[in-house]
N, C-alpha and C positions, 0 to 999 in steps of 0.2 A: 525471464524474455520469455521461455520454453510458456511461460501458462500465456501469456498476452499471445503468442504464436498461434500455439491449441486450438485448433478449429473448433472449441466445444464449444458450449454456451454463451453465446455474445452478450446475452443479459447482464450480466456479471462484469462483462469488461466495459458495457456502456458503465452500469454505475461508476466503475471505480473511475475511468475517465472524468464523468459528470460530477463526483467526488474530489476529485485533482481540480477540478478548475472550479468546482465550488471555495476550494479549498484557497486556492490562489486569487481569486476575488475577494472572498471574507475576512481574511489575515489581516491585508492591510486595509480594508476597510473600518473590522474590530480597534486595530489598533488604532487610526485615527479618529475613529469617535468617541472613543474609553479617554484618547488625550484630550478630546476638545472637551469631554466632559469633565474630566480632572480639570482644566484648563479653568472652564467657567464657574466650578463648585470653588477653587483659592478666589476669582474674581469677586463671586457672590460674601465670601466671607470676609473679605476685609470691604467692600463698598456697600451693599447693599443686607436684604434680609438671607440668615441663615436657616432657613426652613427651605429655602430652592437651593444651596450649597447642601443639605442634605439630601435632597430630592436628585440631584446629579449624581452624587456618591452612588444612591442606592443604583440607579441605573449604569451607571459603573457596570457594578458588580451586578449586576443582572445581566447585562450584556455580556462579559465576559465570561459568567460563569455558563450562560446557553451556549460560548461558544466551545468552551473548555467539552461540554455535554456531548455538545455537537461532534465535536475531533475526536473524543474517543470512542463513542461508538461506533463512528465511521470507520475507526481504524481500528477498532475490533471485529466490525462486521469483516473486514478485509482478509485480515489476519486471519479467520476463522475458515473463508471461502479458500485461503490460500492454503492452509494445512490441508483441508478436507480435499483438496486438489491432490496435492503432495504425497497424499495418503492413497488414494485409488488412481492416479498415473502415474505408477513406479515401470520403468522400460529399463529392465536390465540385463546384461549380455556378460556371463559365463566364458574368461578366455579359458583355456587348458590350455599345461605348457607343452609344446611340441616334444613327443618322445620316440625314440631309435626305433622302435618296435612298429610303427607308424609306418605304412608303404605310402611313395613317395607322390603320387595322385591322389593320395587323401588328405597330406600332409598342404601341398597345391592346394586342394579345393579346402581347407579349412583357409589356409589363407585369401580366399578370395571372400568366404563369407565375413572373413574381419573387414576386408576391404568395402562391403557395400551396406554395411550398417549406417544406419541413417543420423545424424546430428543430435536428435532428441533420446539417444539409447545411452543410457550409463554403460559405462566398463564396469567391472569390479575386474 
């Protein structure tokens, strides 16, 4: 979620949103189209030519091959973008234990600094 809130390149976020919308539309369409092609192939095998049945089966295989290829390429692209973002956008805060030797005014300053950290920072 930090990646989506990050004010970085908007192109990457638009691409992710567009791919998610396409995935949500294409998945049911590919499923229904594949099912219809296979039902048609079964009907053609029983009632008419085998050549049309083979063509419908080939169409189903091509449809699902293209769908799986697009899904894997898109997923790999977004994983690569996320890993690159994670590698280049690390925010780390090192918290040191309070010591008895530190004067009280410095301890209070350390306490205020830990309260001021933003939600994007990681506590180690």
